[in-house]
C-alpha positions as CSV (number, residue, x, y, z in Angstrom):
1,X,86.0,-48.6,-102.5
2,X,88.4,-46.2,-104.2
3,X,86.3,-43.2,-103.3
4,X,86.2,-44.3,-99.6
5,X,90.0,-44.6,-99.6
6,X,90.4,-41.2,-101.2
7,X,88.1,-39.7,-98.6
8,X,90.0,-41.3,-95.8
9,X,93.3,-40.2,-97.3
10,X,92.0,-36.6,-97.5
11,X,91.2,-36.7,-93.8
12,X,94.7,-38.0,-93.0
13,X,96.3,-35.2,-95.0
14,X,94.1,-32.6,-93.3
15,X,95.0,-34.0,-89.9
16,X,98.7,-34.0,-90.8
17,X,98.5,-30.4,-92.0
18,X,97.0,-29.5,-88.6
19,X,99.7,-31.4,-86.7
20,X,102.5,-29.7,-88.7
21,X,100.9,-26.2,-88.0
22,X,100.9,-27.0,-84.3
23,X,104.5,-28.2,-84.4
24,X,105.5,-25.0,-86.2
25,X,103.7,-22.9,-83.6
26,X,105.5,-24.8,-80.8
27,X,108.9,-24.7,-82.4
28,X,108.7,-20.9,-83.1
29,X,107.6,-20.3,-79.5
30,X,110.5,-22.4,-78.3
31,X,113.0,-20.4,-80.4
32,X,111.7,-17.2,-78.9
33,X,112.4,-18.5,-75.4
34,X,116.1,-19.1,-76.4
35,X,116.6,-15.4,-77.4
36,X,119.1,-13.6,-77.6
37,X,120.6,-16.7,-79.3
38,X,120.2,-16.8,-83.1
39,X,119.5,-19.6,-85.6
40,X,120.5,-19.7,-89.2
41,X,119.8,-16.8,-91.6
42,X,117.1,-18.8,-93.4
43,X,115.3,-19.8,-90.2
44,X,115.5,-16.3,-88.8
45,X,114.0,-14.9,-92.0
46,X,111.4,-17.7,-92.1
47,X,110.4,-16.9,-88.4
48,X,110.2,-13.2,-89.1
49,X,107.8,-14.0,-92.0
50,X,105.8,-16.3,-89.8
51,X,105.6,-13.8,-87.0
52,X,104.2,-11.2,-89.5
53,X,101.2,-13.6,-89.8
54,X,101.0,-15.3,-86.4
55,X,102.0,-13.2,-83.3
56,X,104.0,-14.6,-80.4
57,X,101.9,-16.1,-77.6
58,X,102.7,-13.9,-74.6
59,X,99.4,-14.4,-72.7
60,X,96.8,-17.1,-72.5
61,X,94.4,-17.0,-75.5
62,X,92.4,-19.3,-77.7
63,X,95.0,-20.9,-80.1
64,X,92.5,-22.1,-82.6
65,X,92.9,-18.9,-84.5
66,X,96.6,-19.1,-84.5
67,X,96.5,-22.7,-85.8
68,X,94.1,-21.6,-88.6
69,X,96.5,-18.7,-89.5
70,X,99.4,-21.1,-89.4
71,X,97.7,-23.4,-91.8
72,X,97.0,-20.6,-94.1
73,X,100.6,-19.4,-93.8
74,X,101.8,-22.8,-94.8
75,X,99.4,-23.1,-97.7
76,X,100.5,-19.7,-99.1
77,X,104.2,-20.1,-98.4
78,X,106.5,-19.9,-101.4
79,X,110.2,-20.7,-100.8
80,X,112.9,-19.5,-103.3
81,X,114.5,-22.6,-104.7
82,X,117.8,-20.9,-105.1
83,X,118.3,-21.0,-101.3
84,X,118.7,-24.8,-101.5
85,X,121.2,-24.8,-104.4
């Protein structure tokens, strides 16, 4: 039963990862709609880094590739801990 629970937990984590990627895509898109207003330096630098990997959605397109690129971005992201001290 432990292996079944582990398999189910892995599916839950994978789904959560996909949900967070979609939320990041939506939030970054929403911030772009609020331009020329600015957010904090940290968020602006984070968004610039994110936009280097996932472009702004300006026309209709298949978002599957953007979701996959966002997941890869989140998996490879390294945040400098000194920012939070």
